[in-house]
N, C-alpha and C positions, 0 to 999 in steps of 0.2 A: 759289302762283306764285313765292313768295320763294325765290331761289336763292343759295346760299352764295358762289359766285364773284362774283356781282354785289355782294353786301354787302361782301366783302373788297376788291373794286376801289374801291368808294366810300370805304371806310375808308382805303385805301392812298393815296388822293389827298391826304388831309390838309387839305382845304378844303371849306367848306360847299358841297354839291352844287348848290343852287339859285343861289347867288352865282356859281358858275362857269358855270352854264347861261345866266345873264343877261348876264354881263360878257364872255364869250368872243367873241360876235358883235360887240360894241363894239370890242374890240381888233382883230378882223379888219377891221372897217370902216375904222379908221384906217390899217391896213397897206395895204388895197386902194386907198385914196385916195392914199397915198404912192407905191406901186409903179406903179400905172396899167397900161394895156395888157393883154397876155395874162397877165402876172403877177397882175393883180387877179382875173382869172377863176380862176386856179389857187388863189389864197388863198380865194376865195369857196367853191369846191367843197370844199376841205379843211375849212374851218370848218363849213360846213353839213352835210357828211358826218359829221364828228365829233359835231356837235350831235345829229344823228339817232341815231347809235349810242349816244351817252351818255344820251340820254333813254330809249332802250329798256333800257339797263343799269339806269338809275334805276328804271324800272318793275319790272324783275326783282328789284331789291333791296327793293321794298315788299311789305308784307303787307296786302293790301286789307282783310282782316277785322279788322285791328288799328286801323282808322281811327276806330272808335267805342268809347268807353269803356263801363264796366260800367253806368253810369247810363242809357245809352240816349238818343239824340237829341242828344248832345253831340259836336261835331265834334272829331276828333283829327288831329293832324298826322302826315304821313309824314316830312316834313323841315321844319324851321323856320329861316329866316334870322335872324329877330329884328328889332329896331327900330334904325333909323338916324335921326338928326336930333335932335329934342327928347329930353331925358333921360327916365329912367323916372318921375321925379316928375310930369311933365306930358306924357305921350306923345300929344299931339294930332296932330302931324304925324309920320308914321313910314313906313317901308317894311317892311311885314310880308309875308313870302313864305312860302307853305306849299304842300303838295301832297296831294291825295287822289286817289281813282281817277278822278274826273271830270277834274280838272285835268291829270293825267299823260297821260290819253288825248288831250286837246287839245294838250298840249305836243308829243307825238309827231307828231300830225297837222301841227302848225305846222312842225316841223323837216323832216318828209317833204315837204310842199308846197314849202317854200322851197328845199330841195335839188333837187327836180325842176325847179322854175322856173329855178334857176341853171344846171342841166344843159341845159335847153332854150333857154338864152340864147346859143347858138353863132352866131346871126345878128346879135347886137348888136355892132357895131363902133365906134360913136360914143361917145367919152368913157367907156371901160370902167371906169376907176378910180372915177369918180363913180357910175356905174351900180351896180357891185357893192358899193360902200360904202353906198349907199342900201338895197340889198337886205339887207345884214347889219344895218343900223340897224333896218330893218323887222322883222327876226327878233327882235331884242331887245324891241321894243315888243309883238309878239305874245305872246312868252313871258311878259312882265311882266303882261299882261292876265290870262292863265290861271293865274298863280301868285300874284297879289296877293290879300291878305285884309284890306286896309284900303281904304276907299273913295277916299282921295286918291291913293295910289300906283296904284290901279286906273285912276283917271281920267288920271293923268299918262302911263301907258303906253298907254292908250286913244287919247289925243291924239297921242302920239309916232308911232303907226302912220300917222296921217293925213298927216304931213309927207313922209316918203319916198315914199308912194304917190302923192301929189299931183305930185311931180316926175317919178316914173317914167312916169305917164300923160302929163304935159304935155311932157316933153322927148324921150321915145323912142317916142311913139305915132304914129298915122297922121294924115293931114290932118284938121284939126278937133279934134285932141287937146287943145289949150289950152282950148277951150270945155268939153270933157268933164271936164277936170281941175278947172276952176273949179266946175262943177256938182256934181261929186263932193265938193269941199271945202265948199261952201255947205250942201248937204243934211246931210252927216255932222257938220259943226261945229254947226249949229243943233240937231240932235238931241242932240249931246253937251252943249251948253249947257243944254238942258232937263233933262238927266239930272243935271248938276252942281247945279242949283237943288234938285233932289230930295235930293242928298247933304247939302247944307247944311241943308235943312229937317229931315232926319232927325237931323243932329247937334244942332241947337238944340232940337228937340222930342222927341228920343229919349233920349239919355243922355250928351251931351257927348263923344262918341267917334266915330271913323270906323272902329274895329276891327269887322269883320264878325262875328267870333266873339262878341264882347261884345254887339253889337247883336242878334244872333240870340237871345241869352238874355234879352233885355229884354221886358217886356210893353208893347208900343207901342199907343197909341190907334188905333182902327179908321180914323179919318179920316187920321191920319198915315201908316198903312200904305197906304191906297188912294192917297193923293197921291204917295207914293214909288213905288208900282207903276206909276202912270200916267206919272211922269217917266222911269222905266226903260223903259216902252213906247216913249216918244219916241226915246230913244237907241238901244235895241236894235231897235226896229221899222224904223228907217232902215237899220241895218246888215244886218238879216236878209235881204232887206227884205220888208215887207208892203205891200199896197195900202192907202192911196194914197201911201205914203212911198217907193215903189220907183223913181220916174222917173229917178233919177240912174244906176241900174245899167246899163240897156242902152247908154246913151251911153258910160259909162266902159269897159264890156267891149269894145265894138266899136272904140273909138278907142285903147285901151291896146295896147302891144306884147303879143305872145302870152304871154311870161312874166308880165307884169303882170296879164293876164286870169286866168292860172292862180292867182296869189296872191289876187286879188280874190275869185274864186269858190271857190277851194279852201280858204281859211282866213279871209279878212276877214269873209265873211258869217257864219262860225261864231261870231265874237265876239258877234253878236246873239243867236244861239241859246243860247250859253253864259251870256250875261247874263240872259236870261229865266229860266234855271234857277238860277243862283247868286244873283243879286240879287232875283229874283222868288220862285220856289218855295222856295228854301232860306232866304231872309232874311225875307220877308213872306208866308208861305203863306196866312194868313187873307185878305189882300187879293186874292191871286191866285185864291182860291176864289170870291170875290164877282165877279171879272171873268172867270171861266172860260167861261161861255157866250158872251159877246161876243167873246172871243178865239178860241174854237173856230169860231164862225160866220165871223169874219174870215179865219181860216186856210183854211177850205173855199172861200170866195169867191176868195181870192188864188190858190189852187191852180188852180181851174177857169179863172179869168180869164187867168192866165199861160199855161196850156195852150192856150187858144183863140188868144191873142196869138202864141204861138210857131208855131202852125199857119199864121199869115198871113205869117211872115217869109220873105224870099228870101235874105238873107245868113245863111250857116251860123253865123257867130259870134253874130249877133243871136238866132237861134233857140236856140242853146245858152244864151245869157244869160237868156232867158225860161224856159228849162228849169230854170235855177238857182232862179228865183223860185218856180216850180212845186214843186220838191223841198223847198225850205226852208220852205214852208208846212206840210209834214208835221211839221217840228220844232215849230212853234208849236201845231199841233193836239195833238201828244203832250204838250206842256207844259200846255195848256189843259185837256185831259180829266183829266190827273193832278191838276191843281189842283181840278177839280170833285169829285174823290173824297176830298179831304182832309177828315178828320173822319168818314169813313164806312168803318169797318174792313172791312165786307163787300166793299168794292171795292178794298182795298189791293193785293191780288194782281194784278188786271188793270191797275190804275193803274201799278204798277211796270213792266209791259210797255210801257206808253205812254211813260214817261220813258226807259227803256232804248232803246226804239225811236227816240226823238228824238235821243239821243246817238249811237246807231249810225248814224242817217241823216246826222248831221253828218260823221262820219268817212267813211262810205261815199261820200257826195256829194262830199266833198273830194277823194277819189281819182278817182272816175269823171269828174267834171266837169273835172278837170285834164287828163285824157286827151282829152276832147272838145274843149277849147280848143286844145290842142296840135295836134290833127288839123285843126281849122279853120284854124289858121295855116299848117300844111303844105299845105293845099289850095290856098292862094294861090300858094305856091311851085311846086306841081305843075301847076296848071291856069291860073295867072295871074289867078284871081278866086275869090271865095268865094260868088258868086251861084249858088244852087242850080240854077236853070233853065239856066244857061250851062255847067255841068259835065256831061260825058257820058263814059261808058265808063271810069270810074276803075278797075274791076277789071281790065280789059284792059291798061291802061297802067301801073297801079301796084298790083299784087296785094298786096304787103306792107303798104302803106299802107291798102288797102281792108280787109284782115283786121283790123287794129287798130281802124279806125273801126267796123267791124261789131260786134266784141266790145264796144267801149265803148258803142255804141248799145243793144245787148242789155242791158248792165248798167244803162244809164240808165233804161230802162223797166221794170226790176225782174224780169227773167227769172230763174227759179229756178236756183241754182248760182252766182249773183253776189251780192255784198253788198247791193245795192239791194233785192233781194227780201226779205232778212231784215229790213231796216229798215222797209219798208212793212208787212210782215206783223205785226211787233211793234206798231207804232203802230195799225194797223187793228184788231188783236185787242183791244188795250187800250181803244180808243176806242168801239167799238160796244157794249161791255158797259155803258159809263157813259152815253154819248149815242148811241142807236141811229141818230139822223139823221146822225151823223158819218160813216156809211158813204157819204154823198154824195161824199166826197173821192175815192172810187174812180173817179168820172167823169174825174178828172184823169189817172188811170192809163190808162184806155182812150184818151183823147185823146193822151197821150204815146206810147203804142204806135203809134197811127195815124200821127202826123206823123213819127216817127222812121223807121218802115218806109217811108213814102211818100218820105222824103228819100233813104233808101238805094236805093230803087227807081229814083229819078231820076238820082242821081249815080254810083252804084256799078254797078248791074246794067243800065244802059242801054247802047245801042250806041255805040261811039266815033264821034266826028265829026272828019274830017280837018282842018277849019278850026280846031279847038281841041284840039290834041294834049295828052295828059296824060303827065307824066314821073314816074318812080318816085322816092320820097324815099330819100336815102342812109341807110345804117344808122346813121350818126352822128346823124341827126335823129329816128330811131325808138327810140333807146336809152331816152330819158326816158319816153315813153308806155308802152313795153313794161314797164319797171321798175314804173311806177305801176299797171299792170294786175295785178301779182302780189298785192298786198293785197286787191284787188277779188275775185280768185278765192279766195284763202286764207280771207278772212272769210266768203265765201259758203258754205264747207263747215265752218268752225271759228269760229263767231261768239263762242264763249266767250272767245276771246283778248281781247275788249273787255268783254263782259258781266260777266266775273268781277271786273273792276276797278270797274265803275260800280255794281254791285248794292248794296254796302254803303252808299254815299252816297245811293242811291235810297231805301233803307230808312230812313235818317235823315230824308229829306225827307217821307216818308209817315208817319213816326212809328211804325214797326212794329219798331224795333230792341228786342230783349229787354233 
């Protein structure tokens, strides 16, 4: 996948590529805050658009197969920023940035979701300078999480994401958004605090370092590993989210402005899935292997519970929120069954499918659910409400909008030809060979198909009602969701675009690198 033009472009810039990727949104945030008004929107679109293209070029300049050295099982850098802060003699606190196939995929998703969210913010007219500055600050935090390879900088960026998201929900959301913002803050911050305790415990009991690469090479005591894995579960479980740590999510999604919901579902939830893989499977695989069955059972329960709950929703946005919980449970299942196969070479092949399916689900879900939330927001503009029983005849009054919603719904329940099908197939194939009972998660698929088709039948294919006319969405409001559907379709037919990048690091996790 490595292309010469991409390598030459990176070299020609003459600056560390990861430093540029992290700092540019910060510069854009300052400019947006100063310029304000429409100028802030232009700056945000330019910066997020460049970040997206630049992260793709960065991926094309990488050689995924070169991430692992000849010794096998040792993490290798694509790019390394190095240390900042304390000197080389005592590098306890540092900012260590790096990239492998997993992190570059998540960086691309981050930039894609933030760009689409900024593009769909054309209805935001209040305090645009502050709004877009917060968006760009959020982008820096997201990228920092996926590119950090020491625990302290990881935590700093993790918490940085919380601040702008809190204000975006609380200042630009719907009625009751202040309560939703506080609930979001409390849940996520408490989870983060538990995770931080685990970081310091690992530091004092592990090897007096926060460097993930160094920690990975240490022989940690089993109890230390399990304690750390449980601390990671608290932080990542809230973000993913899993039952019973999910209660903040429906409130935050429903009350947030539509672009805020896009970022929440499209990328913030993926911080949880990424953390389960990077700090769980990659850093303490032995502990994850011991916790594999409880995590797998929890994933299956979360998926089915969320699907039944989504079935009972009348607000389209709330239904999509529970669909997010439903889909992200597949990520935890993929991680759990892969953990259960660690130490069993005969299952390494199918376990790799489970992990790759989990990562593919994160990317696929980030794109599909972004479209679903944008269309839920558009429904309120088109029909004056998001209440499913009150919307009739959408196809007759808004055919363009209806087609986008139909395609996104098909993708959301995993119809072949869309990326969601690939993700579910990979996880399911890897899961049933290791835990045959994991096939119970397929019930979540059947329920998702049922409630999404039922929803389409009620709002799209029903007869129009004169008392509640539906208006077509302008093309300017449909550009963002249409653009976001392109990777959904492309990855449905060409999944290797992502799988080629994540396979080497998956082999490292499973210990099958030659």
